[in-house]
C-alpha positions as CSV (number, residue, x, y, z in Angstrom):
1,M,19.0,13.3,6.6
2,V,16.9,16.3,5.5
3,S,15.7,18.2,8.6
4,I,12.1,18.6,9.6
5,S,12.1,22.1,8.2
6,R,12.4,20.7,4.7
7,K,10.2,22.5,2.1
8,L,7.8,19.9,0.8
9,A,6.3,19.7,-2.7
10,D,2.5,19.9,-3.0
11,M,1.5,16.3,-3.3
12,D,-2.3,15.9,-3.0
13,Y,-3.7,14.5,0.3
14,R,-7.0,12.6,0.8
15,F,-8.9,11.6,3.9
16,V,-8.9,7.9,4.7
17,G,-12.6,7.0,4.8
18,K,-14.8,9.2,6.9
19,S,-11.9,9.9,9.3
20,G,-9.6,12.8,10.1
21,L,-6.6,10.9,8.8
22,R,-5.0,12.5,5.7
23,V,-2.6,10.6,3.6
24,S,-0.6,11.5,0.4
25,T,-2.2,10.1,-2.7
26,L,1.0,8.1,-3.2
27,G,2.2,6.0,-0.3
28,L,5.6,4.4,0.2
29,G,5.7,0.7,1.0
30,T,8.6,-0.9,2.8
31,L,8.3,-4.5,1.7
32,N,12.0,-4.6,0.7
33,W,13.5,-2.5,3.4
34,G,16.2,-4.1,5.4
35,R,16.6,-6.9,2.9
36,D,16.7,-5.9,-0.8
37,T,16.9,-2.2,0.1
38,D,19.6,-1.4,2.6
39,A,19.5,1.3,5.2
40,A,21.3,3.9,3.0
41,D,18.9,3.4,0.0
42,A,15.9,3.3,2.4
43,A,17.0,6.7,3.8
44,S,17.4,8.1,0.3
45,C,13.9,6.8,-0.6
46,Y,12.5,8.3,2.6
47,D,14.0,11.7,1.8
48,L,12.9,11.7,-1.8
49,F,9.4,10.8,-0.8
50,R,9.2,13.4,1.9
51,E,10.6,16.1,-0.4
52,A,7.9,15.2,-2.9
53,G,5.3,15.8,-0.3
54,G,4.6,12.2,0.6
55,N,3.6,11.5,4.2
56,F,2.2,7.9,4.2
57,F,4.5,4.9,5.0
58,D,3.2,1.4,4.9
59,T,5.0,-1.4,6.8
60,S,4.5,-4.7,8.5
61,P,6.3,-7.0,11.0
62,G,6.3,-9.5,8.2
63,Y,8.5,-7.4,5.9
64,G,12.0,-8.8,6.4
65,A,10.9,-10.4,9.7
66,G,10.7,-6.9,11.4
67,L,13.7,-5.4,9.5
68,A,11.5,-3.0,7.6
69,E,10.1,-1.5,10.8
70,K,13.5,-1.2,12.3
71,T,14.8,0.5,9.2
72,L,11.9,3.0,9.2
73,A,12.3,3.9,12.9
74,P,15.2,6.3,12.8
75,L,13.9,7.9,9.7
76,I,10.6,9.0,11.2
77,A,12.0,9.8,14.7
78,G,12.6,13.5,13.9
79,E,9.2,14.1,12.4
80,R,6.9,11.6,13.9
81,D,3.9,14.0,14.0
82,E,4.4,14.9,10.4
83,V,4.1,11.4,8.9
84,V,1.4,8.6,8.8
85,V,2.6,5.1,9.7
86,A,0.6,2.0,9.0
87,T,1.6,-1.4,10.2
88,K,-0.2,-4.8,10.4
89,V,-1.3,-7.5,12.8
90,G,-3.0,-10.8,12.4
91,V,-0.2,-13.1,11.3
92,N,1.8,-15.1,13.9
93,A,4.8,-17.3,13.1
94,G,3.7,-17.4,9.4
95,R,0.1,-18.3,10.0
96,V,-3.1,-16.3,10.2
97,D,-3.9,-15.4,13.9
98,A,-6.3,-12.6,14.6
99,S,-6.8,-13.5,18.2
100,R,-6.7,-10.8,20.9
101,G,-3.4,-12.1,22.4
102,S,-1.7,-12.3,19.0
103,I,-2.9,-8.8,18.0
104,F,-1.6,-7.2,21.2
105,S,1.6,-9.1,21.2
106,S,2.3,-8.2,17.5
107,L,1.5,-4.6,18.0
108,R,3.7,-4.2,21.1
109,A,6.6,-5.7,19.1
110,S,6.0,-3.4,16.2
111,L,5.9,-0.3,18.4
112,K,9.2,-1.3,19.9
113,R,10.8,-1.8,16.5
114,L,9.3,1.5,15.2
115,E,10.4,3.3,18.4
116,T,7.0,5.0,18.7
117,D,4.1,5.0,21.2
118,Y,1.5,4.6,18.5
119,V,0.7,3.9,14.9
120,D,-1.6,6.1,12.9
121,L,-3.2,3.1,11.2
122,L,-3.4,-0.5,12.3
123,L,-4.5,-3.1,9.7
124,V,-5.5,-6.7,10.3
125,Q,-3.7,-8.6,7.6
126,S,-6.4,-11.1,6.5
127,W,-9.6,-12.8,7.5
128,D,-9.3,-15.5,10.2
129,D,-11.7,-18.4,10.0
130,C,-10.6,-19.7,13.4
131,V,-11.1,-16.7,15.7
132,P,-14.5,-15.1,16.4
133,I,-14.9,-11.8,14.6
134,S,-16.2,-10.3,17.9
135,E,-12.9,-11.0,19.6
136,T,-10.8,-9.4,16.8
137,L,-13.1,-6.3,16.6
138,S,-13.1,-5.9,20.4
139,A,-9.3,-6.0,20.5
140,L,-9.1,-3.3,17.8
141,A,-11.6,-1.1,19.7
142,T,-9.4,-1.4,22.9
143,I,-6.3,-0.5,20.9
144,Q,-7.9,2.6,19.4
145,Q,-9.4,3.6,22.8
146,T,-6.1,3.3,24.5
147,G,-4.3,5.3,21.8
148,L,-2.0,2.6,20.5
149,A,-3.5,3.1,17.1
150,R,-5.4,6.1,15.9
151,Y,-7.4,4.3,13.3
152,V,-8.0,0.7,12.2
153,G,-8.7,-1.1,9.0
154,W,-8.3,-4.5,7.3
155,C,-6.4,-6.0,4.4
156,N,-7.1,-8.5,1.6
157,L,-10.8,-9.1,2.0
158,R,-13.7,-9.9,-0.3
159,A,-16.5,-7.4,-0.5
160,W,-18.9,-9.4,1.7
161,Q,-16.2,-9.9,4.4
162,F,-15.5,-6.2,4.7
163,A,-19.2,-5.3,4.7
164,Y,-19.8,-8.0,7.4
165,L,-17.0,-6.6,9.6
166,A,-18.0,-3.0,9.1
167,A,-21.5,-3.6,10.2
168,R,-20.4,-5.3,13.4
169,S,-17.5,-3.2,14.4
170,P,-17.9,-1.0,17.5
171,I,-15.5,1.5,15.9
172,P,-15.2,2.6,12.3
173,L,-13.1,0.5,9.9
174,V,-11.7,3.4,7.9
175,C,-10.1,1.5,5.0
176,L,-9.4,-1.7,3.2
177,Q,-6.0,-2.4,1.8
178,N,-6.2,-4.6,-1.2
179,E,-4.3,-5.3,-4.4
180,Y,-5.5,-3.1,-7.2
181,S,-3.9,-2.3,-10.6
182,L,-4.5,-2.5,-14.3
183,L,-3.5,-6.2,-14.0
184,N,-5.7,-6.9,-11.1
185,R,-9.1,-5.2,-11.0
186,D,-10.9,-7.9,-8.9
187,I,-11.8,-5.4,-6.3
188,E,-14.1,-3.6,-8.7
189,D,-16.6,-6.5,-8.7
190,A,-18.2,-5.5,-5.5
191,A,-15.7,-4.3,-2.9
192,I,-15.7,-0.7,-4.2
193,D,-19.5,-0.6,-3.5
194,A,-19.0,-2.1,-0.1
195,L,-16.4,0.5,0.8
196,D,-18.7,3.3,-0.4
197,F,-21.6,2.0,1.6
198,S,-19.4,1.6,4.7
199,G,-17.8,5.1,4.4
200,A,-14.4,3.5,4.0
201,S,-11.7,4.0,1.4
202,L,-9.2,1.9,-0.4
203,L,-5.4,1.8,0.0
204,A,-4.2,0.1,-3.2
205,W,-1.2,-2.1,-2.9
206,A,0.9,-3.3,-5.9
207,P,-0.6,-0.6,-8.2
208,L,2.2,-1.4,-10.6
209,G,1.1,-5.0,-10.9
210,R,4.0,-6.2,-8.7
211,G,6.4,-4.3,-11.0
212,V,5.2,-5.8,-14.3
213,L,3.4,-2.6,-15.4
214,T,6.7,-0.7,-15.5
215,G,7.4,-2.6,-18.7
216,K,10.6,-4.0,-17.4
217,Y,9.5,-7.6,-18.3
218,A,8.3,-6.7,-21.9
219,T,11.1,-8.6,-23.6
220,S,13.0,-10.5,-20.8
221,T,13.6,-10.8,-17.1
222,P,16.2,-8.3,-15.9
223,P,18.8,-10.0,-13.6
224,D,18.3,-7.4,-10.9
225,S,14.5,-7.6,-10.9
226,R,12.1,-9.2,-8.4
227,A,11.2,-11.9,-10.9
228,A,14.9,-12.9,-10.9
229,A,15.1,-13.1,-7.1
230,K,14.4,-16.5,-5.7
231,H,12.4,-15.2,-2.7
232,L,10.2,-12.9,-4.9
233,A,9.9,-14.8,-8.2
234,G,6.6,-16.4,-7.2
235,Y,5.2,-13.0,-6.3
236,V,5.7,-11.7,-9.8
237,A,5.0,-14.9,-11.8
238,P,1.2,-14.6,-11.9
239,Y,1.5,-11.5,-14.1
240,L,4.0,-12.8,-16.6
241,D,1.4,-14.6,-18.8
242,E,0.2,-13.6,-22.2
243,A,-3.0,-11.9,-21.0
244,S,-1.0,-9.7,-18.7
245,R,1.5,-8.9,-21.5
246,R,-1.3,-7.6,-23.7
247,K,-2.4,-5.3,-20.9
248,V,1.1,-4.1,-20.3
249,D,1.4,-3.3,-24.0
250,A,-1.7,-1.1,-23.8
251,V,-0.1,0.8,-20.9
252,I,3.2,1.2,-22.8
253,T,1.3,2.5,-25.9
254,A,-0.5,5.1,-23.7
255,A,2.8,6.1,-22.0
256,N,4.5,6.6,-25.4
257,G,1.7,8.8,-26.6
258,L,1.9,10.9,-23.4
259,E,5.7,10.9,-23.4
260,R,5.6,9.5,-19.9
261,S,6.8,6.3,-18.4
262,P,4.5,3.2,-18.1
263,A,4.9,3.4,-14.3
264,E,3.6,6.9,-14.2
265,V,0.6,6.0,-16.3
266,A,-0.3,2.9,-14.3
267,L,0.0,4.8,-11.0
268,A,-2.0,7.7,-12.1
269,W,-4.8,5.4,-13.3
270,V,-5.1,3.6,-10.0
271,R,-4.6,6.8,-7.9
272,D,-7.7,8.4,-9.5
273,R,-10.1,5.5,-9.2
274,P,-13.2,5.9,-7.0
275,Q,-12.6,5.3,-3.3
276,V,-8.8,5.2,-3.5
277,S,-7.1,7.3,-0.8
278,S,-3.6,6.2,-1.7
279,A,-1.7,4.0,-4.1
280,I,1.2,2.4,-2.3
281,V,4.4,2.1,-4.3
282,G,7.1,-0.4,-3.3
283,A,10.2,1.0,-5.1
284,R,13.4,-1.0,-4.2
285,T,15.8,1.8,-5.2
286,P,15.8,5.6,-5.2
287,A,16.0,5.6,-9.0
288,Q,12.8,3.6,-9.2
289,L,11.1,5.9,-6.7
290,Q,12.1,9.0,-8.7
291,I,10.2,7.6,-11.7
292,D,7.2,6.6,-9.6
293,L,6.9,10.0,-8.0
294,R,6.6,11.7,-11.3
295,A,3.1,10.2,-11.5
296,D,2.1,12.9,-9.0
297,T,2.2,15.5,-11.9
298,L,0.2,13.4,-14.3
299,T,-3.5,13.5,-14.8
300,L,-4.6,11.1,-17.5
301,P,-6.9,12.4,-20.2
302,R,-10.4,10.9,-19.9
303,Q,-10.1,9.1,-23.2
304,I,-6.9,7.4,-22.1
305,E,-8.4,6.4,-18.8
306,E,-11.3,4.8,-20.6
307,A,-9.1,3.1,-23.2
308,L,-7.0,1.6,-20.5
309,A,-10.1,0.4,-18.6
310,D,-11.4,-1.3,-21.7
311,A,-8.0,-2.8,-22.6
312,T,-7.5,-4.3,-19.1
313,S,-11.1,-5.3,-18.3
314,H,-11.3,-8.7,-16.6
315,L,-15.0,-9.2,-17.5
């Protein structure tokens, strides 16, 4: 492991909503840690990310049934105050459960696995139709007031849902974590305006279109890819259709013109969208992460930004 005195590169940082929490513009997701990414590769990814200046790590008890949190724990131990850790609550035994009891139980288990007294950001994983919103919001307020989480937000909501929650919450909801990429721009329909109105920001998950925007599926399915893995094939499948292929071709064309990789182009595009605080990459290997991190040095020319927006419009 690289020591806490490591010299970090100058990755940009942004505030999360109207809060004092600052995150690197690229975040590192841990979906595969402890399962497809072993401890040694996870440690290498951690070091690469930190050396590039990254400080934001996104995890969840649902990632590898807690293995991701356990894998992250020893890596952050020596520099806990230097990194931002987000985890999630609101799912219990595979079903949505945003009740007070479920939230506290889930968070306590996550803190134990992460070997920390607090998380910087706690996210409710989805909307729960069965639990009163007031109960969930009250639980989040208690968690923040007692210092178990510094800030709170939500995941995977529609615009009206986030606006409804933000208007009724006794504490600020500083962010929404939703899928956003050149293959999935649904959030632009109204959620971006809702975030702006609420003073919150977006944490974009799957900014590489679940890996499809890297161009790796342009001609076939690599045997070591997510689409070839039984437990992840369904995750990638929605973006392997003809409409998505045309959008990927546009990204590849732009990348060739810039002499950069498609992953760099796709990440840079999402990173610089309005309201985005961080684009969360989910590289499975150090080699993949090295490519992703090069996006930090890329600012897309305005003409290419606009051309990609036109080529991938869902309207």
